[in-house]
C-alpha positions as CSV (number, residue, x, y, z in Angstrom):
1,M,216.4,137.9,59.4
2,C,220.2,137.5,58.9
3,T,222.0,140.5,57.4
4,N,225.7,140.1,56.6
5,G,226.0,137.1,58.8
6,V,224.2,138.7,61.7
7,N,220.9,137.5,63.1
8,T,219.3,140.9,63.5
9,Q,216.4,139.7,65.6
10,Q,218.8,138.0,68.0
11,L,220.8,141.3,68.2
12,K,217.7,143.3,68.9
13,D,216.6,140.8,71.6
14,T,220.0,141.1,73.3
15,V,219.8,144.9,73.3
16,T,216.3,144.6,74.8
17,Q,217.7,142.2,77.5
18,I,220.5,144.7,78.3
19,N,217.9,147.5,78.5
20,D,215.8,145.5,80.9
21,L,218.8,144.8,83.1
22,V,219.7,148.5,83.2
23,S,216.1,149.3,84.0
24,L,216.2,147.0,87.0
25,S,219.5,148.5,88.1
26,R,218.0,151.9,87.8
27,R,215.0,150.9,90.0
28,W,217.3,149.5,92.7
29,T,219.5,152.6,92.6
30,H,216.4,154.7,92.9
31,N,215.3,152.7,96.0
32,M,218.8,153.1,97.5
33,Y,218.7,156.9,96.8
34,H,215.5,157.1,98.9
35,L,217.1,155.1,101.7
36,A,220.2,157.4,101.7
37,D,218.1,160.6,101.4
38,G,215.8,159.5,104.2
39,G,218.8,158.7,106.4
40,Q,220.3,162.2,105.9
41,M,223.2,160.7,104.0
42,E,223.6,163.6,101.6
43,R,226.7,162.7,99.8
44,S,225.5,159.1,99.2
45,A,222.1,160.4,98.0
46,D,223.8,162.8,95.6
47,K,226.0,160.1,94.2
48,L,223.0,157.7,93.8
49,Q,221.1,160.5,92.0
50,E,224.0,160.9,89.6
51,I,224.1,157.2,88.9
52,Q,220.4,157.3,88.1
53,R,221.0,160.0,85.5
54,M,223.8,158.0,84.0
55,L,221.6,154.9,83.8
56,D,218.9,157.0,82.1
57,D,221.5,158.0,79.6
58,V,222.5,154.4,79.0
59,R,218.9,153.4,78.4
60,A,218.5,156.3,75.9
61,E,221.6,155.0,74.0
62,L,220.2,151.5,74.0
63,D,217.0,152.8,72.5
64,E,219.1,154.6,69.8
65,A,220.9,151.3,69.2
66,Q,217.6,149.6,68.6
67,D,216.7,152.2,66.1
68,C,220.0,151.8,64.3
69,I,219.6,148.0,64.1
70,D,216.2,148.5,62.5
71,R,217.5,151.0,60.0
72,D,220.6,148.8,59.2
73,D,218.3,145.8,58.8
74,E,216.0,147.8,56.4
75,D,219.0,149.1,54.4
76,N,220.7,145.6,54.1
77,G,217.6,143.4,54.0
78,T,216.8,141.1,51.2
79,E,213.7,141.4,49.1
80,V,211.6,138.4,48.3
81,K,209.6,138.5,45.1
82,L,207.0,136.1,43.8
83,V,208.0,134.8,40.4
């Protein structure tokens, strides 16, 4: 539905796509962490672990954004009544 000129479903779908992209990046970072850790590259492994934590935080923020979109849509939605 459109709310205040914004297609909320399109907005939600876009946030979902971003979340999917971040999820993929997190998986690749995790794989790279294991390569670095297995290769005794401590500093690199530590940095990759830090990046994983940050990507987890990004995904949590994106989930929160989805919730906000839902709440905003409910607050600003139109109501259809049968007459």
